[in-house]
Structures are given as structure tokens and as C-alpha cells.
VEXNUPA-763093 format. One record per residue: x, y, z of N, C-alpha, C, O in turn. Coordinates in Angstrom, 1 decimal, decimal comma. Example, Ala and Ser with C-alpha at 12.3 -4.5 7.8 and 13.67 -1.06 7.14 Angstrom:
2
+--------+--------+--------+--------+--------+--------+--------+--------+--------+--------+--------+--------+
|   n.xx |   n.yy |   n.zz |  ca.xx |  ca.yy |  ca.zz |   c.xx |   c.yy |   c.zz |   o.xx |   o.yy |   o.zz |
+--------+--------+--------+--------+--------+--------+--------+--------+--------+--------+--------+--------+
|   13,2 |   -5,7 |    7,8 |   12,3 |   -4,5 |    7,8 |   13,2 |   -3,3 |    7,8 |   14,2 |   -3,3 |    8,5 |
|   12,8 |   -2,2 |    7,1 |   13,7 |   -1,1 |    7,1 |   12,9 |    0,0 |    7,9 |   13,4 |    1,1 |    8,0 |
+--------+--------+--------+--------+--------+--------+--------+--------+--------+--------+--------+--------+
//
This chain:
138
+--------+--------+--------+--------+--------+--------+--------+--------+--------+--------+--------+--------+
|   n.xx |   n.yy |   n.zz |  ca.xx |  ca.yy |  ca.zz |   c.xx |   c.yy |   c.zz |   o.xx |   o.yy |   o.zz |
+--------+--------+--------+--------+--------+--------+--------+--------+--------+--------+--------+--------+
|  120,4 |  137,3 |  142,6 |  119,1 |  136,7 |  142,3 |  119,0 |  135,8 |  143,1 |  119,9 |  135,1 |  143,5 |
|  117,6 |  135,6 |  143,6 |  117,3 |  134,5 |  144,7 |  116,0 |  134,2 |  144,0 |  115,8 |  135,2 |  143,4 |
|  115,1 |  133,3 |  143,8 |  114,3 |  132,7 |  143,2 |  113,3 |  131,4 |  143,8 |  113,9 |  130,3 |  143,8 |
|  112,3 |  131,3 |  144,1 |  111,7 |  130,1 |  144,6 |  111,6 |  128,8 |  143,9 |  111,0 |  128,8 |  142,9 |
|  112,1 |  127,5 |  144,2 |  112,2 |  126,1 |  143,4 |  111,0 |  125,6 |  144,2 |  110,7 |  125,8 |  145,4 |
|  110,2 |  124,7 |  143,2 |  109,2 |  124,0 |  144,1 |  109,9 |  122,4 |  143,7 |  110,5 |  122,1 |  142,6 |
|  109,6 |  121,5 |  144,6 |  110,0 |  120,0 |  144,4 |  109,1 |  119,1 |  144,0 |  108,8 |  118,3 |  144,9 |
|  108,3 |  119,0 |  142,5 |  107,2 |  118,0 |  142,7 |  107,6 |  116,4 |  143,4 |  106,9 |  115,4 |  143,4 |
|  108,7 |  116,5 |  143,7 |  108,8 |  115,1 |  144,6 |  108,5 |  114,8 |  146,0 |  108,4 |  113,7 |  146,6 |
|  108,4 |  116,1 |  146,3 |  108,7 |  116,6 |  147,9 |  107,3 |  116,8 |  148,1 |  107,1 |  115,8 |  148,8 |
|  106,0 |  117,3 |  148,0 |  104,9 |  118,6 |  147,7 |  103,8 |  117,0 |  147,9 |  103,4 |  115,9 |  147,3 |
|  103,6 |  117,5 |  148,9 |  102,0 |  116,6 |  149,2 |  100,7 |  117,2 |  148,8 |   99,7 |  116,6 |  148,9 |
|  100,9 |  118,3 |  148,5 |  100,0 |  119,1 |  148,3 |   99,1 |  119,6 |  149,3 |   98,0 |  119,9 |  148,9 |
|   99,4 |  119,6 |  150,4 |   98,9 |  119,8 |  151,4 |   98,0 |  121,2 |  151,1 |   96,9 |  120,8 |  150,8 |
|   98,0 |  122,4 |  151,1 |   98,0 |  123,6 |  151,3 |   98,7 |  124,6 |  151,8 |   98,8 |  125,7 |  151,3 |
|   99,5 |  124,1 |  153,1 |  100,6 |  125,2 |  154,0 |  100,7 |  126,1 |  153,8 |  100,3 |  127,0 |  154,5 |
|  101,5 |  126,3 |  152,3 |  102,3 |  127,5 |  151,6 |  101,1 |  128,6 |  151,3 |  100,8 |  129,7 |  151,5 |
|  100,4 |  127,3 |  150,6 |   99,2 |  128,6 |  149,9 |   98,1 |  129,5 |  150,9 |   97,4 |  130,4 |  150,4 |
|   98,3 |  129,0 |  152,3 |   98,1 |  129,2 |  153,7 |   98,4 |  130,6 |  153,9 |   97,8 |  131,6 |  154,1 |
|  100,3 |  130,2 |  154,0 |  100,6 |  131,2 |  154,6 |  101,3 |  132,3 |  154,1 |  101,9 |  133,2 |  154,7 |
|  101,0 |  131,9 |  152,4 |  101,2 |  133,4 |  151,6 |   99,8 |  134,0 |  151,9 |   99,7 |  134,8 |  152,8 |
|   98,8 |  133,5 |  151,3 |   97,5 |  134,2 |  151,1 |   97,4 |  135,0 |  152,7 |   97,1 |  136,2 |  152,9 |
|   97,8 |  134,3 |  153,6 |   97,6 |  135,5 |  155,2 |   98,5 |  136,7 |  154,8 |   98,1 |  137,8 |  154,9 |
|   99,5 |  136,5 |  154,3 |  100,8 |  137,8 |  153,9 |   99,9 |  138,5 |  152,7 |   99,0 |  139,3 |  153,2 |
|   99,9 |  138,4 |  152,0 |   99,1 |  138,8 |  151,2 |   97,5 |  139,3 |  150,4 |   97,3 |  139,7 |  149,3 |
|   96,6 |  139,0 |  151,4 |   95,6 |  139,1 |  151,3 |   95,0 |  139,5 |  152,4 |   94,1 |  140,2 |  152,4 |
|   95,5 |  139,1 |  153,5 |   95,7 |  139,5 |  155,4 |   94,3 |  138,4 |  156,0 |   93,7 |  138,7 |  157,0 |
|   93,9 |  137,0 |  154,8 |   93,4 |  136,1 |  155,0 |   93,5 |  134,9 |  154,6 |   94,4 |  134,8 |  153,7 |
|   92,8 |  133,2 |  155,2 |   93,4 |  132,3 |  154,6 |   92,4 |  131,7 |  153,3 |   91,3 |  131,3 |  153,5 |
|   93,0 |  131,9 |  152,3 |   92,1 |  131,5 |  150,8 |   93,2 |  131,6 |  150,0 |   93,9 |  132,6 |  149,6 |
|   93,2 |  129,8 |  149,7 |   94,2 |  129,5 |  148,8 |   94,8 |  129,9 |  147,3 |   95,8 |  129,7 |  146,7 |
|   93,4 |  130,7 |  147,0 |   92,8 |  131,7 |  145,4 |   93,5 |  132,4 |  145,6 |   94,3 |  132,5 |  144,7 |
|   93,7 |  133,5 |  146,9 |   94,6 |  134,4 |  146,9 |   96,3 |  134,7 |  147,5 |   96,8 |  135,6 |  148,1 |
|   97,0 |  133,3 |  147,0 |   98,7 |  133,4 |  147,3 |   99,1 |  133,4 |  146,2 |   98,5 |  133,0 |  145,2 |
|  100,5 |  133,8 |  146,2 |  100,9 |  134,5 |  145,3 |  101,2 |  132,8 |  144,7 |  101,0 |  133,1 |  143,6 |
|  101,4 |  131,7 |  144,7 |  102,1 |  130,6 |  144,5 |  100,6 |  129,8 |  144,3 |   99,5 |  129,9 |  144,7 |
|  101,3 |  128,9 |  143,2 |   99,9 |  128,1 |  143,2 |  100,4 |  125,8 |  143,0 |  101,5 |  125,5 |  142,6 |
|   99,9 |  125,1 |  143,2 |   99,9 |  123,7 |  143,3 |   99,1 |  123,4 |  142,5 |   97,9 |  123,6 |  142,6 |
|  100,0 |  122,7 |  141,0 |   99,3 |  122,2 |  140,1 |   99,0 |  120,5 |  140,6 |  100,1 |  119,9 |  140,7 |
|   98,1 |  119,9 |  140,7 |   97,8 |  118,6 |  140,7 |   97,8 |  118,2 |  139,5 |   97,5 |  118,7 |  138,5 |
|   98,4 |  116,7 |  139,9 |   98,7 |  115,9 |  138,8 |   98,2 |  114,0 |  138,8 |   98,2 |  113,1 |  139,7 |
|   97,8 |  114,1 |  137,3 |   97,9 |  112,1 |  137,7 |   96,8 |  112,3 |  139,2 |   97,4 |  112,0 |  140,2 |
|   95,9 |  112,5 |  139,3 |   94,8 |  111,9 |  140,3 |   95,1 |  112,2 |  141,5 |   94,6 |  111,5 |  142,4 |
|   96,0 |  113,5 |  141,8 |   97,0 |  114,3 |  142,7 |   97,9 |  113,3 |  143,7 |   98,2 |  113,2 |  144,9 |
|   98,3 |  112,5 |  142,0 |   99,1 |  111,9 |  142,8 |  100,7 |  112,1 |  142,7 |  101,7 |  111,3 |  143,0 |
|  100,7 |  113,5 |  142,2 |  102,2 |  114,5 |  141,6 |  101,2 |  115,9 |  141,8 |  100,2 |  116,3 |  141,2 |
|  102,4 |  116,8 |  143,3 |  101,5 |  117,5 |  143,2 |  103,2 |  118,6 |  142,7 |  104,4 |  118,4 |  143,0 |
|  102,4 |  119,6 |  141,8 |  103,4 |  120,4 |  141,8 |  103,5 |  122,1 |  142,0 |  102,7 |  123,0 |  141,6 |
|  104,7 |  122,3 |  142,8 |  104,3 |  123,3 |  143,5 |  104,7 |  125,0 |  142,3 |  105,9 |  125,3 |  142,1 |
|  103,9 |  125,7 |  141,7 |  104,4 |  126,4 |  140,6 |  104,4 |  128,2 |  141,7 |  103,6 |  128,6 |  142,5 |
|  105,8 |  129,0 |  141,0 |  106,0 |  129,8 |  141,9 |  106,8 |  130,7 |  140,7 |  106,9 |  130,6 |  139,4 |
|  107,1 |  131,4 |  141,3 |  107,2 |  132,7 |  139,9 |  108,8 |  132,5 |  140,6 |  109,2 |  132,5 |  141,8 |
|  109,6 |  132,4 |  139,2 |  110,9 |  132,5 |  138,8 |  111,8 |  133,5 |  138,8 |  113,0 |  133,2 |  138,5 |
|  111,2 |  135,1 |  139,1 |  112,2 |  136,2 |  139,1 |  112,5 |  136,2 |  138,0 |  113,7 |  135,8 |  137,9 |
|  111,9 |  136,4 |  136,8 |  113,1 |  135,9 |  135,3 |  114,0 |  137,3 |  135,2 |  113,8 |  138,4 |  135,5 |
|  115,2 |  136,5 |  134,5 |  116,3 |  137,1 |  134,2 |  116,3 |  138,2 |  133,2 |  117,2 |  139,0 |  133,2 |
|  114,9 |  138,2 |  131,9 |  114,3 |  138,7 |  131,2 |  112,8 |  138,9 |  131,6 |  112,1 |  138,7 |  130,6 |
|  112,3 |  139,2 |  132,4 |  111,2 |  139,3 |  132,6 |  110,2 |  139,8 |  131,9 |  110,0 |  141,0 |  132,1 |
|  109,5 |  139,2 |  130,9 |  108,0 |  139,8 |  130,3 |  107,5 |  140,8 |  130,4 |  107,3 |  141,9 |  129,7 |
|  106,8 |  140,2 |  132,5 |  106,2 |  140,6 |  132,9 |  106,5 |  142,1 |  133,3 |  105,5 |  142,5 |  133,9 |
|  107,5 |  143,0 |  133,2 |  108,2 |  144,2 |  133,6 |  108,5 |  144,7 |  132,2 |  108,3 |  145,8 |  131,9 |
|  109,0 |  143,7 |  131,3 |  108,9 |  144,9 |  129,7 |  107,3 |  145,0 |  129,1 |  107,3 |  145,9 |  128,2 |
|  106,0 |  144,4 |  129,5 |  104,7 |  144,7 |  129,0 |  104,1 |  145,4 |  129,6 |  103,0 |  145,6 |  129,3 |
|  104,6 |  146,0 |  130,9 |  103,9 |  147,1 |  132,0 |  103,8 |  148,6 |  130,8 |  104,9 |  149,1 |  130,4 |
|  102,8 |  148,9 |  130,3 |  103,2 |  150,8 |  129,8 |  102,8 |  152,0 |  131,3 |  102,6 |  153,2 |  131,5 |
|  103,0 |  150,8 |  132,0 |  102,8 |  152,6 |  133,1 |  104,2 |  151,8 |  134,0 |  103,9 |  151,7 |  135,2 |
|  105,4 |  151,3 |  133,8 |  106,3 |  151,2 |  134,2 |  106,2 |  150,7 |  135,8 |  107,0 |  150,9 |  136,7 |
|  105,0 |  150,0 |  135,9 |  105,0 |  149,3 |  137,4 |  105,6 |  148,5 |  137,9 |  105,8 |  148,4 |  139,1 |
|  106,1 |  147,7 |  136,7 |  107,2 |  146,9 |  137,5 |  108,2 |  147,0 |  137,4 |  108,5 |  147,6 |  136,4 |
|  109,0 |  146,8 |  137,9 |  110,8 |  147,0 |  137,9 |  111,6 |  145,8 |  138,9 |  110,8 |  144,9 |  139,3 |
|  112,7 |  145,7 |  139,1 |  113,2 |  144,8 |  139,3 |  114,4 |  145,6 |  140,5 |  115,1 |  146,6 |  140,2 |
|  114,4 |  144,7 |  141,9 |  115,2 |  145,7 |  143,0 |  116,4 |  145,5 |  143,2 |  116,9 |  144,4 |  143,5 |
|  117,2 |  146,7 |  143,0 |  118,9 |  146,5 |  142,2 |  119,4 |  146,0 |  143,7 |  120,6 |  146,0 |  143,6 |
|  119,1 |  145,8 |  144,8 |  119,4 |  144,9 |  145,8 |  119,4 |  143,9 |  145,8 |  120,4 |  143,3 |  146,2 |
|  117,9 |  143,0 |  145,5 |  117,6 |  141,7 |  146,0 |  117,6 |  140,7 |  144,3 |  117,4 |  139,5 |  144,1 |
|  117,8 |  141,7 |  143,6 |  117,0 |  141,6 |  141,8 |  115,5 |  141,1 |  141,7 |  115,0 |  140,9 |  140,6 |
|  114,6 |  140,7 |  143,0 |  113,2 |  140,7 |  142,7 |  112,7 |  141,4 |  142,3 |  112,7 |  142,5 |  142,8 |
|  111,8 |  141,2 |  141,1 |  111,4 |  141,5 |  140,4 |  109,6 |  142,4 |  141,3 |  108,6 |  141,8 |  141,5 |
|  109,8 |  143,5 |  141,5 |  108,1 |  143,9 |  141,8 |  107,5 |  144,5 |  141,4 |  107,9 |  145,1 |  140,4 |
|  105,9 |  145,0 |  142,1 |  105,0 |  145,7 |  141,3 |  104,6 |  146,7 |  142,3 |  104,0 |  146,5 |  143,3 |
|  105,2 |  148,2 |  141,8 |  104,2 |  148,8 |  142,6 |  102,7 |  149,3 |  142,4 |  102,4 |  150,0 |  141,4 |
|  101,9 |  149,0 |  143,5 |  100,9 |  149,3 |  143,6 |  100,1 |  150,3 |  143,1 |   99,0 |  150,0 |  142,6 |
|  100,7 |  151,5 |  143,2 |  100,6 |  152,9 |  143,2 |  100,5 |  153,6 |  142,2 |   99,8 |  154,6 |  142,0 |
|  101,6 |  152,5 |  140,8 |  101,2 |  152,9 |  139,8 |  100,4 |  151,9 |  138,2 |  100,3 |  152,3 |  137,0 |
|   99,9 |  150,4 |  139,0 |   99,6 |  149,6 |  138,8 |   98,5 |  149,8 |  137,7 |   99,1 |  149,1 |  137,0 |
|   97,6 |  150,0 |  137,1 |   96,1 |  150,1 |  136,4 |   95,5 |  149,4 |  136,8 |   94,5 |  149,7 |  137,4 |
|   96,1 |  148,0 |  136,6 |   95,0 |  146,6 |  136,8 |   94,8 |  146,4 |  135,1 |   93,8 |  146,0 |  134,6 |
|   95,7 |  146,6 |  134,6 |   95,8 |  146,6 |  133,0 |   95,5 |  145,3 |  132,5 |   94,6 |  145,3 |  131,7 |
|   96,2 |  143,9 |  132,8 |   96,0 |  142,9 |  133,3 |   97,6 |  142,4 |  132,0 |   98,2 |  141,3 |  131,9 |
|   97,6 |  143,4 |  131,3 |   99,7 |  143,1 |  130,3 |  100,6 |  142,0 |  131,3 |  100,9 |  140,8 |  131,0 |
|  100,7 |  142,4 |  132,0 |  101,8 |  141,7 |  132,7 |  101,1 |  140,0 |  132,9 |  101,6 |  139,0 |  132,5 |
|   99,5 |  140,0 |  133,7 |   99,4 |  138,6 |  133,2 |   99,4 |  138,4 |  132,0 |  100,3 |  137,6 |  131,8 |
|   99,0 |  138,6 |  131,1 |   99,0 |  138,3 |  129,8 |  100,5 |  137,4 |  129,2 |  100,6 |  136,4 |  128,4 |
|  101,5 |  138,2 |  129,8 |  102,8 |  137,8 |  129,5 |  103,3 |  137,0 |  130,2 |  104,2 |  136,3 |  129,6 |
|  103,2 |  136,6 |  131,3 |  103,9 |  135,8 |  132,2 |  103,3 |  134,5 |  132,0 |  102,3 |  134,0 |  132,4 |
|  104,5 |  134,0 |  130,9 |  104,5 |  132,2 |  130,4 |  103,8 |  131,1 |  131,4 |  103,2 |  130,1 |  130,9 |
|  103,8 |  131,4 |  133,2 |  103,6 |  130,6 |  133,7 |  102,7 |  131,3 |  134,7 |  102,6 |  131,1 |  135,9 |
|  102,2 |  132,2 |  133,9 |  101,0 |  132,7 |  134,6 |  100,8 |  133,1 |  136,1 |   99,7 |  133,0 |  136,6 |
|  101,6 |  133,5 |  136,7 |  102,2 |  133,7 |  137,9 |  101,5 |  135,2 |  138,5 |  101,4 |  135,4 |  139,7 |
|  101,1 |  135,7 |  137,8 |  100,5 |  137,2 |  138,2 |   98,8 |  137,1 |  138,1 |   98,1 |  136,6 |  137,2 |
|   98,6 |  137,4 |  138,8 |   97,1 |  137,9 |  139,1 |   96,6 |  139,2 |  139,9 |   97,3 |  139,7 |  140,7 |
|   95,5 |  139,6 |  139,5 |   95,1 |  140,8 |  140,0 |   94,4 |  140,5 |  141,8 |   93,8 |  139,4 |  142,0 |
|   94,6 |  141,5 |  142,9 |   94,3 |  141,3 |  144,3 |   93,0 |  142,2 |  144,3 |   92,5 |  142,7 |  143,4 |
|   92,8 |  142,2 |  145,6 |   91,2 |  142,2 |  146,4 |   91,0 |  144,0 |  146,2 |   90,1 |  144,6 |  146,8 |
|   92,0 |  145,0 |  145,3 |   92,0 |  145,7 |  145,1 |   92,5 |  146,5 |  143,4 |   93,0 |  147,6 |  143,1 |
|   91,9 |  144,9 |  142,3 |   92,4 |  145,1 |  140,7 |   93,4 |  145,4 |  140,8 |   93,3 |  146,6 |  140,3 |
|   94,8 |  145,2 |  141,1 |   95,8 |  145,5 |  140,9 |   96,4 |  145,0 |  140,9 |   96,2 |  144,2 |  141,8 |
|   98,3 |  144,5 |  140,0 |   98,5 |  143,1 |  140,3 |   99,4 |  142,7 |  141,2 |  100,4 |  143,4 |  141,7 |
|   99,3 |  142,0 |  141,3 |  100,2 |  141,1 |  142,3 |  100,8 |  139,8 |  142,4 |  100,0 |  138,9 |  142,3 |
|  102,2 |  139,4 |  142,8 |  103,1 |  138,6 |  142,6 |  103,8 |  138,2 |  143,6 |  103,6 |  138,8 |  144,7 |
|  104,8 |  137,4 |  143,5 |  105,3 |  136,8 |  144,8 |  106,8 |  138,1 |  144,9 |  107,5 |  138,3 |  144,0 |
|  107,0 |  138,6 |  146,1 |  107,8 |  139,0 |  146,3 |  109,0 |  138,6 |  147,0 |  110,0 |  139,4 |  147,0 |
|  109,0 |  137,4 |  147,8 |  109,9 |  136,4 |  147,8 |  110,0 |  137,3 |  149,9 |  111,0 |  137,2 |  150,7 |
|  108,5 |  138,1 |  150,0 |  108,7 |  138,0 |  151,4 |  110,3 |  138,6 |  152,1 |  110,8 |  138,3 |  153,2 |
|  111,0 |  139,6 |  150,8 |  111,9 |  140,1 |  151,5 |  112,7 |  139,1 |  152,2 |  113,2 |  139,3 |  153,4 |
|  112,9 |  137,5 |  151,1 |  114,3 |  137,0 |  151,0 |  113,2 |  136,0 |  152,5 |  114,0 |  135,4 |  153,3 |
|  112,7 |  136,0 |  152,6 |  112,1 |  135,3 |  154,1 |  111,3 |  134,8 |  154,1 |  110,7 |  134,7 |  155,1 |
|  110,7 |  134,0 |  152,5 |  109,6 |  133,3 |  152,2 |  108,7 |  132,5 |  153,4 |  109,2 |  131,7 |  154,2 |
|  107,0 |  132,9 |  153,4 |  106,3 |  131,8 |  154,4 |  106,5 |  131,1 |  154,2 |  106,9 |  130,3 |  154,9 |
|  106,1 |  131,0 |  152,7 |  105,9 |  129,5 |  152,4 |  106,6 |  128,4 |  152,4 |  106,0 |  127,3 |  152,3 |
|  107,8 |  128,7 |  152,3 |  109,2 |  128,0 |  153,0 |  109,0 |  127,2 |  154,1 |  108,9 |  126,0 |  154,4 |
|  108,9 |  128,8 |  154,9 |  108,7 |  128,4 |  156,7 |  107,6 |  127,5 |  157,0 |  107,7 |  126,8 |  158,0 |
|  106,4 |  127,2 |  156,3 |  105,3 |  126,6 |  156,4 |  105,3 |  125,0 |  155,8 |  104,5 |  124,2 |  156,4 |
|  106,0 |  124,7 |  155,0 |  105,8 |  124,1 |  154,1 |  106,5 |  123,0 |  154,8 |  107,7 |  123,0 |  154,6 |
|  105,9 |  122,1 |  155,5 |  106,6 |  120,7 |  156,4 |  107,4 |  119,5 |  155,6 |  108,1 |  118,7 |  156,3 |
|  107,3 |  119,1 |  153,8 |  107,6 |  118,5 |  153,5 |  108,5 |  118,9 |  152,8 |  109,2 |  118,0 |  152,2 |
|  108,9 |  120,2 |  152,8 |  110,1 |  120,4 |  152,6 |  110,7 |  120,8 |  150,7 |  111,8 |  120,5 |  150,2 |
|  109,5 |  121,5 |  150,1 |  109,4 |  120,8 |  149,0 |  109,9 |  122,4 |  148,4 |  110,3 |  122,4 |  147,2 |
|  109,9 |  123,3 |  149,1 |  109,9 |  124,7 |  148,6 |  111,3 |  125,2 |  148,8 |  111,3 |  125,6 |  150,0 |
|  112,4 |  125,4 |  148,2 |  113,4 |  126,5 |  148,6 |  113,7 |  127,5 |  147,8 |  113,4 |  127,5 |  146,6 |
|  114,4 |  128,7 |  148,7 |  115,1 |  129,4 |  148,2 |  116,3 |  129,4 |  147,5 |  117,3 |  129,6 |  148,2 |
|  116,6 |  129,1 |  146,1 |  117,8 |  129,1 |  145,4 |  118,1 |  130,3 |  145,3 |  117,3 |  131,3 |  145,6 |
|  119,5 |  130,4 |  144,6 |  120,6 |  131,7 |  144,5 |  120,8 |  131,7 |  142,8 |  121,4 |  130,6 |  142,6 |
|  120,7 |  132,0 |  141,9 |  121,2 |  132,0 |  140,8 |  122,2 |  132,6 |  140,7 |  122,4 |  133,7 |  141,4 |
|  123,1 |  132,1 |  140,0 |  124,7 |  131,8 |  140,3 |  125,3 |  132,5 |  138,9 |  125,0 |  132,0 |  137,8 |
|  126,0 |  133,6 |  139,1 |  126,6 |  134,4 |  137,7 |  125,2 |  135,0 |  137,6 |  124,6 |  134,7 |  136,6 |
|  124,7 |  135,7 |  138,3 |  123,4 |  136,5 |  137,5 |  123,4 |  138,0 |  138,2 |  122,8 |  137,9 |  139,3 |
|  124,0 |  139,2 |  138,1 |  123,6 |  140,8 |  138,0 |  122,6 |  141,0 |  139,0 |  122,2 |  142,1 |  139,2 |
+--------+--------+--------+--------+--------+--------+--------+--------+--------+--------+--------+--------+
//
């Protein structure tokens, strides 16, 4: 099982990760459409990358009444089936980190780790984002 980890001590808040992600996710460069966020604190001296943790017991999956959210068997990534999603928002409210949002078609959207090759990592110049394997999790 893999997840993204953000290192606040390396993040400069430049937003390159947001632009790469939003272009892949929505086909345009708009940070608000990215599947990750940067929380700027202490007058922008601390920039904290916020990413989906691909939870072991995902509240989003358990809250979806339409079974639109599942875990991929091979990668263990939590995925959203856009054909089943109605945009009800249960998953958005259930996620403790608020890492799910509605896309331009009013369907739930979240990080899918770009098939274990995340663009955000490739475009993160300071190296603040890392793909990490959770040990001991099936």
C-alpha cells in the first residue's frame, strides 16, 4: 500500500505540484482543481503539503451509499468510480482531512496516485513530496 507524504520543512509553497496535478486532473492549470493542497501558516513561513493518505479504513469509502468508492486490489489505492458517483457529498464530509472535492462535472474527485507515478512528485523541485510504502499493510 502506497501513499503520498508531504514534508513541510522542505515545501517552499511554490505550487508547482498543484499545477501539475490540476493539469492532469482537470486539463488546465488551476490550483483549486488540484487533488492536493498547500496549507500556508505563520505568514507563509511554513507551507504544509496536504495529500490523501489512502487510509487503511477510509471513512470516504464507508460513507458512500452508491458504492462509488473502492480500494484497488493491486495497488490498495482508494479510487472513485465517476460513473457511480452522484455528487452527494457524503465522502467529502466524511474525510477528516477534506481531501475530496467535486470536479467540474460535480462528481467526487481525489488523489489516485497517478498509477503510482505521481506528477506532483516529479514537479516538486524542493523534493517535499514522497511516495511512501506502508509496511505491514495488505
